[in-house]
C-alpha positions in Angstrom: 88.4 110.3 83.0 87.7 107.0 80.7 87.8 103.4 81.5 90.4 101.9 78.9 89.8 97.8 78.6 92.9 95.7 77.9 92.0 95.7 74.2 91.5 99.5 73.7 94.3 99.4 75.3 96.3 97.2 72.8 95.0 99.0 69.7 96.1 102.8 71.2 99.7 101.1 71.6 99.7 99.7 68.1 97.9 102.7 66.5 101.2 104.7 68.3 103.5 102.2 67.1 102.6 102.6 63.9 102.5 106.0 63.5 105.7 106.5 65.2 107.5 103.7 63.1 106.1 104.8 59.7 105.9 108.7 59.9 109.2 109.7 62.7 111.4 106.8 62.7 112.9 108.1 59.0 112.4 111.7 60.0 115.5 111.2 62.3 118.7 110.9 60.5 117.9 114.0 59.1 116.5 115.8 62.3 120.0 114.6 63.8 122.5 115.5 61.5 121.2 118.9 61.1 120.1 119.5 64.9 116.9 121.3 63.2 113.7 120.6 61.9 111.3 122.3 60.1 108.1 123.9 62.4 105.8 123.6 58.9 106.5 119.9 58.9 106.1 119.6 63.0 103.0 121.1 62.1 101.8 119.2 59.3 102.5 116.1 61.5 100.8 117.2 65.0 97.7 117.8 62.1 98.0 113.9 61.8 98.0 113.0 65.0 94.9 114.7 65.9 93.2 113.5 63.3 94.1 110.1 64.8 92.4 111.7 68.2 95.4 111.9 69.7 97.2 114.9 70.2 97.1 116.2 73.7 96.9 112.7 75.2 97.3 114.1 78.4 93.9 116.4 78.3 91.4 115.7 80.2 87.9 116.0 78.6 86.7 119.4 80.0 90.1 120.9 78.5 88.8 119.7 75.3 91.2 116.4 75.6 90.4 112.7 75.0 90.3 112.0 78.8 92.1 109.1 79.0 93.0 107.4 82.2 96.8 108.3 83.4 97.5 104.1 82.8 96.3 104.8 79.3 98.2 107.4 78.5 101.5 106.1 79.9 101.1 103.4 77.6 100.5 105.9 74.6 103.9 107.7 76.5 106.4 104.6 76.0 105.4 104.4 72.5 105.5 107.8 71.8 109.0 108.2 72.9 110.4 105.7 70.8 111.3 108.3 68.6 114.2 111.4 68.4 112.9 113.5 71.3 112.5 116.8 68.5 109.6 114.4 67.2 107.8 113.3 70.4 107.0 116.8 70.7 104.0 116.3 67.9 102.1 113.9 70.0 101.4 116.7 72.3 101.4 116.2 76.0 100.6 119.4 76.8 100.8 121.7 80.7 98.5 120.4 83.0 98.7 124.0 84.6 96.4 124.9 81.4 93.3 123.5 84.0 93.8 127.0 85.6 92.6 128.8 82.5 89.3 130.3 83.3 86.2 130.3 80.7 87.3 133.0 78.6 91.2 131.5 78.3 89.3 128.2 78.0 87.1 130.0 75.2 90.3 132.0 73.7 93.1 129.9 73.8 92.7 126.4 74.9 90.6 125.1 71.5 94.1 126.1 69.1 96.4 124.6 71.2 94.6 121.3 72.3 94.3 120.9 68.3 98.0 121.3 67.7 97.6 124.2 65.8 99.2 126.5 68.2 101.9 125.2 70.5 103.3 126.4 74.0 105.4 125.5 76.7 106.4 127.0 80.1 109.4 128.5 81.6 110.8 128.0 84.7 114.4 127.5 85.0 116.5 130.4 85.3 120.4 130.6 85.7 120.3 130.5 89.4 117.7 129.0 89.9 115.8 125.0 88.6 114.3 122.5 90.9 114.8 125.5 93.4 111.4 127.2 93.0 112.1 129.7 95.7 115.3 131.4 94.4 113.3 132.7 91.1 114.6 135.8 90.3 111.8 136.9 87.7 109.9 139.4 88.7 106.1 140.2 88.0 105.4 143.7 89.3 101.4 144.8 88.7 100.9 147.6 86.5 97.7 149.4 84.9 96.0 146.9 83.0 98.6 144.2 83.3 101.8 143.1 85.1 105.4 143.8 83.8 108.2 140.6 83.7 111.2 141.3 84.1 114.0 138.4 84.3 115.7 135.6 82.8 115.1 132.1 81.6 117.2 129.2 80.5 116.9 126.0 79.5 113.1 126.2 77.9 112.1 124.2 75.7 111.1 125.7 72.0 110.4 128.6 72.6 111.6 130.1 69.4 108.6 128.1 67.9 106.1 128.3 71.0 103.1 130.4 70.1 102.8 130.8 74.0 105.2 130.6 76.9 103.8 130.0 80.3 105.6 132.1 82.7 106.8 131.6 86.3 107.2 135.0 87.9 107.6 136.0 92.3 104.7 138.0 92.6 105.0 138.6 96.1 108.6 137.9 97.0 108.4 138.3 100.4 105.5 135.8 101.0 106.4 131.9 101.5 106.4 129.7 98.5 103.6 128.5 97.9 101.8 132.1 97.6 104.7 134.4 96.0 104.7 133.0 92.4 102.6 133.5 89.7 102.0 132.1 86.1 101.7 134.1 83.1 100.7 133.1 79.5 103.2 135.3 77.6 102.5 135.3 73.6 105.9 134.4 71.5 105.8 137.5 70.1 105.7 139.9 73.3 108.5 142.5 72.4 109.4 142.2 75.9 111.0 139.0 75.0 115.1 139.3 74.3 118.2 138.4 73.7 116.6 134.7 72.3 119.6 132.1 72.8 119.5 128.6 70.9 121.9 126.3 73.5 123.7 123.8 71.6 123.8 120.1 73.4 125.1 116.9 73.6 122.0 115.1 72.5 118.7 115.8 72.1 119.5 117.0 68.9 116.5 119.2 66.7 114.4 119.6 70.5 115.4 123.6 71.1 116.2 124.5 74.5 116.7 128.3 74.3 117.5 130.9 76.9 115.6 134.6 76.7 115.5 137.8 78.9 112.2 139.4 80.1 113.1 143.2 79.9 109.7 145.3 80.3 107.2 142.6 79.1 104.0 143.8 79.7 101.1 140.7 80.4 97.6 141.8 80.3 95.7 141.2 83.2 93.5 137.9 81.0 96.9 136.2 80.6 97.2 135.5 84.5 96.6 131.9 84.8 94.5 131.8 88.0 95.1 134.5 90.7 98.6 135.9 90.8 99.6 133.8 94.0 98.5 130.6 92.2 102.1 129.5 90.3 103.4 127.2 93.1 99.5 125.6 92.0 99.7 125.6 88.6 103.6 124.2 88.7 102.5 121.3 91.2 99.5 120.5 88.8 102.1 119.5 85.9 105.2 118.6 87.8 104.5 115.0 88.9 102.4 114.0 85.7 105.5 115.9 84.2 108.2 113.2 85.9 105.9 110.0 84.8 105.9 111.0 80.9 109.8 112.0 81.7 110.2 108.3 82.7 108.5 106.9 79.8 111.0 108.4 77.7 114.1 107.2 79.0 111.2 103.7 79.1 110.7 104.0 75.3 114.5 104.9 74.0 115.6 101.7 76.3 113.5 99.3 74.8 113.8 100.3 71.5 117.8 100.4 72.0 117.7 96.9 73.8 115.2 95.6 70.9 117.9 96.5 68.4 120.7 94.9 70.5 118.6 91.3 70.4 118.1 91.3 66.8 121.9 92.3 66.2 123.2 89.6 68.6 121.0 87.1 66.5 122.8 88.2 63.5 126.2 89.2 64.2 128.7 86.3 64.0 131.8 86.3 66.2 134.6 83.1 66.6 131.9 81.1 64.8 128.6 81.8 66.8 126.0 84.3 66.7 126.7 87.3 69.3 123.6 85.8 71.1 125.4 82.5 72.1 128.1 84.6 74.2 128.0 83.8 77.3 129.0 87.6 77.8 126.3 89.0 75.6 123.7 87.0 77.2 124.4 88.3 80.8 123.9 92.8 79.4 121.0 91.0 77.0 120.0 89.6 80.8 120.7 92.3 82.8 118.7 95.0 80.3 115.7 92.8 80.4 115.3 93.2 83.6 115.5 96.8 84.2 113.2 97.8 81.3 110.7 95.2 83.1 111.8 96.9 86.5 111.1 100.9 85.2 107.7 99.5 83.3 106.6 98.3 86.8 106.7 101.5 88.4 105.8 103.7 86.1 102.5 101.7 85.8 102.4 101.2 89.6 102.4 105.4 89.5 99.9 105.7 86.9 97.5 103.5 89.0 98.2 105.8 92.0 97.4 108.9 89.6 94.1 106.9 88.3 93.1 106.3 92.0 93.4 110.1 92.9 95.7 108.5 95.7 98.4 111.2 97.4 101.3 108.6 97.4 101.1 109.2 93.3 103.8 112.4 94.2 106.3 109.7 95.6 105.5 107.0 93.2 106.1 109.5 90.3 109.4 109.8 91.4 110.5 106.8 91.8 109.8 106.2 88.6 111.6 109.0 87.2 114.9 108.0 89.0 114.7 104.5 88.6 114.2 105.2 84.6 116.5 107.7 83.9 119.1 105.7 85.9 118.4 102.7 83.9 118.6 104.1 80.2 121.9 105.1 80.8 122.7 101.9 82.1 120.6 100.2 79.3 122.1 102.6 76.4 125.7 101.4 77.7 125.3 98.0 77.3 123.9 98.0 74.2 126.4 100.5 72.5 128.8 97.7 74.1 127.0 94.5 72.3 126.9 96.4 68.7 130.8 97.0 69.2 132.7 99.9 67.1 129.2 99.8 64.8 127.6 101.1 68.1 129.9 103.9 68.3 129.4 104.9 64.8 126.8 107.2 63.7 125.5 105.4 60.8 123.4 103.6 63.5 121.5 105.2 65.7 123.1 103.6 68.7 125.8 106.3 69.8 122.3 108.9 69.6 120.7 107.0 72.4 123.6 106.7 74.3 123.9 110.8 73.6 120.1 111.2 74.5 120.2 109.6 77.7 122.4 111.5 79.8 119.9 114.4 80.2 117.0 112.6 81.7 119.2 112.3 84.7 118.8 116.1 85.1 115.7 117.6 83.6 112.1 117.2 85.2 114.1 117.1 88.9 117.8 115.6 88.9 118.1 112.1 90.4 119.4 113.8 93.4 116.7 116.2 94.0 114.1 112.5 93.5 116.5 110.8 96.0 116.0 113.5 98.5 112.1 113.8 97.8 111.9 109.7 98.4 114.2 109.5 101.5 112.2 111.9 103.5 109.1 110.5 102.5 110.0 106.9 103.7 111.9 108.8 106.7 108.7 110.3 107.8 106.5 107.1 107.5 
């Protein structure tokens, strides 16, 4: 892990911010209107980010990534997430479960993934199993030369365009949770992936969430990630970092919306004075500013604990994700109110911010799940 000076962090932040503003913001209206994005465009953008040395920015050096500290990663993540969700993918926040790749897999699979030439997603959620890993019904049965997977997954990101799908399945349903699951690298073209569907969503347009079935999906032994009982371990390698990234998504969205509301409040005149001079608007601006600063502080604390290898990182990530995901809903609601009627119109991205914000209280562990974990931790201390 590389130590990053304050000067380097500022340079990285500005580099990412410039790319997001110049390359990504202009693409947002068309993607939101079409609820789709050209895969070739995404591939081109991934290549541009790779040339900046920032693709797969969360990957450690031993996996071929830049080896940045988590503190540096959250600086990047806050800037990356100031765009439409579909375009945040071009910076490659990759599954840390790839750390379980063996030497052969690291040689065969990782180079293309960390360069952005191949894409990967992971499939955990099922119709009857979201945060409850113990309820996973997808089964993996040992067969000659590999494993046969049968089951179904839903709300999985970008399956239809991914080269690899990391699937969590039960290899020993009777075993304790920590030993009952396995993780399998399934090629996107595997004929055992059936019934692929794309969900229509309230927000996150252009970011595809898919459902699919696994029917006699045979995966060779060489594509088991870790041992056949390492599935829980594989998910745990990613989950807290994914929650922290989700918190950063909320922070980036809230910060962009807030900045737009400040410009609007200074320019828009009502009753003979700019909105910014009306006390009711000032109160909303003050609340938004305070909540954004508080979320940023929780995220940075979690990042520092991660860099220090502290076991408290797990709960710090839950706190950051809980607060930031609730915060972004309140901030975008106030911002829309500040913009008034224009905020409700599709001419501005404000209504999109409002739609997109709602999903963050569900994904990467619901707010209720975060509260349960935090409460149990506090009560046990």
